[in-house]
C-alpha positions in Angstrom: 62.6 83.2 117.2 63.1 86.9 117.8 60.5 89.5 117.1 62.7 90.9 114.3 62.5 87.6 112.3 58.8 87.0 113.0 57.5 90.1 111.1 58.4 92.1 108.1 60.2 95.5 108.5 58.3 98.7 108.1 60.1 99.3 104.8 59.1 95.9 103.5 55.5 96.4 104.6 55.3 99.9 103.0 56.8 98.6 99.7 54.5 95.6 99.7 51.3 97.8 100.0 52.5 100.6 97.7 53.3 98.0 95.0 50.1 96.0 95.6 47.9 99.1 95.3 49.8 100.2 92.2 49.5 96.8 90.5 45.7 96.7 91.2 45.3 100.2 89.7 47.5 99.1 86.7 45.4 96.0 86.0 42.1 97.9 86.2 43.4 100.8 84.1 45.0 98.4 81.5 41.8 96.4 81.1 39.7 99.6 80.7 42.0 101.7 78.4 42.7 99.0 75.8 39.0 99.1 74.8 38.3 102.8 75.7 41.0 104.1 73.3 39.0 102.7 70.3 35.8 104.4 71.4 35.3 108.1 70.3 33.5 109.0 73.5 36.3 107.8 75.8 39.3 108.3 73.5 40.6 111.5 75.1 40.3 110.1 78.6 41.9 106.8 77.6 44.9 108.7 76.2 45.3 110.4 79.6 45.0 107.1 81.3 47.7 105.6 79.0 50.1 108.3 80.2 49.1 107.7 83.8 49.4 103.9 83.3 53.0 104.3 81.9 54.0 106.5 84.8 52.6 104.2 87.4 54.1 101.2 85.6 57.6 102.8 85.7 57.0 103.6 89.4 56.1 99.9 90.0 59.4 99.0 88.3 61.4 101.3 90.5 59.7 100.2 93.7 60.0 96.6 92.8 63.7 96.9 92.2 64.0 98.6 95.6 61.9 95.9 97.1 64.1 93.2 95.6 67.2 94.9 96.9 65.6 95.2 100.3 64.6 91.5 100.3 68.1 90.4 99.3 69.6 92.4 102.2 67.0 91.7 104.9 65.7 88.3 105.9 62.0 87.6 105.6 60.1 85.9 108.4 60.1 82.2 108.3 56.9 80.3 107.2 54.7 78.8 110.0 56.0 75.4 111.2 52.8 73.5 110.4 52.8 74.2 106.7 53.0 71.1 104.4 56.0 70.8 102.1 53.9 71.6 99.0 52.5 74.8 100.7 56.1 75.9 101.5 57.1 75.3 97.9 54.0 77.1 96.6 54.6 80.1 98.8 58.2 80.4 97.6 57.3 79.9 94.0 54.6 82.5 94.3 56.9 85.1 95.7 59.5 84.5 93.0 56.9 84.7 90.3 55.6 88.0 91.8 59.1 89.5 91.5 59.3 88.3 87.9 55.9 89.9 87.1 56.6 93.1 89.1 59.7 93.7 87.0 58.7 91.9 83.8 55.4 93.7 83.3 56.8 97.2 83.4 59.8 96.2 81.2 57.5 94.6 78.5 55.3 97.7 78.6 58.4 99.9 78.1 59.4 97.9 75.1 55.9 98.2 73.6 55.9 102.0 74.1 59.4 102.3 72.8 58.7 100.3 69.6 55.3 101.9 68.9 54.9 103.5 65.5 53.3 106.5 67.2 56.5 107.4 69.1 54.5 109.1 71.8 56.6 110.3 74.7 56.2 108.9 78.2 55.8 111.9 80.5 56.7 110.6 83.9 54.0 112.1 86.1 54.3 115.2 83.9 57.7 116.0 85.4 60.1 114.9 82.6 60.2 112.7 79.5 61.2 109.1 80.3 63.5 107.8 77.5 62.4 105.2 75.1 64.5 102.1 74.6 66.8 102.5 71.6 64.7 101.1 68.7 64.9 104.2 66.5 67.2 102.5 63.9 65.1 99.4 63.5 63.1 98.9 60.3 59.4 99.8 60.7 58.4 96.1 60.1 60.8 94.9 62.8 59.5 97.5 65.3 55.9 96.6 64.5 56.8 92.9 65.2 58.5 93.8 68.4 55.6 95.9 69.5 53.1 93.2 68.7 55.1 90.4 70.4 55.8 92.3 73.5 52.2 93.6 73.6 51.0 90.1 73.7 53.5 89.1 76.4 52.5 92.2 78.4 48.9 91.2 78.2 49.6 87.6 79.1 51.7 88.6 82.1 48.8 90.9 83.2 46.4 87.9 83.2 48.9 85.8 85.1 49.2 88.6 87.6 45.5 88.6 88.2 45.5 84.8 88.7 48.5 85.0 91.1 46.8 87.9 93.1 43.7 85.8 93.6 45.8 82.9 94.7 47.9 85.1 97.0 44.9 86.8 98.6 43.2 83.5 99.0 46.2 81.9 100.7 46.6 84.9 103.1 42.9 84.6 104.1 43.3 80.9 104.5 46.2 81.4 106.9 44.2 84.0 108.9 40.7 82.4 108.9 41.4 78.7 108.8 44.9 78.2 110.0 44.7 80.9 112.7 48.4 81.8 112.2 50.0 85.2 112.0 51.0 85.2 108.3 48.5 88.0 107.4 49.4 89.9 110.5 53.0 90.2 109.3 51.8 92.5 106.5 48.8 94.0 108.3 50.1 94.7 111.8 46.7 95.7 113.2 45.7 92.0 112.5 48.6 90.5 114.5 47.5 87.8 116.9 48.7 88.1 120.4 51.6 85.8 121.3 
């Protein structure tokens, strides 16, 4: 195999780590702000974190769509030859599920914000107002139902993301520490094992 097919491109690596860091920040801020918004002592900060969370979520959506486009137009390295069939299937399913989550989480959040009875604007990094989805003509009860349903889906997807991250990190460490292959080195070039 050539060197090009044995490692990810610099663009793929950059997108991977930008999105990974953003998702971890999203999960942490989401877990904190949902309780903090109800506490008088933290309400003002939580409101600011909500705005930041929305901007970062939309950024994850944009970066994830770019990453998907990049992935569809650039081949990823093959999996190590010694992997069992179930490990190969698990790796492929995990990557597909990550794409579903990286796109689905921001979209469900966008629906929640757009259907909210508060109608608060999303100020994308304070630069401009991101448009809401067109739910303005819906009856208040229908909007409330939409907000509630998508809010629950958004929360469920966040917990699935946490579980998948743990699995993904565990698998990467297993490849590096137990299997002694170069799977982790493909995304962390300073860990690449010599050929």
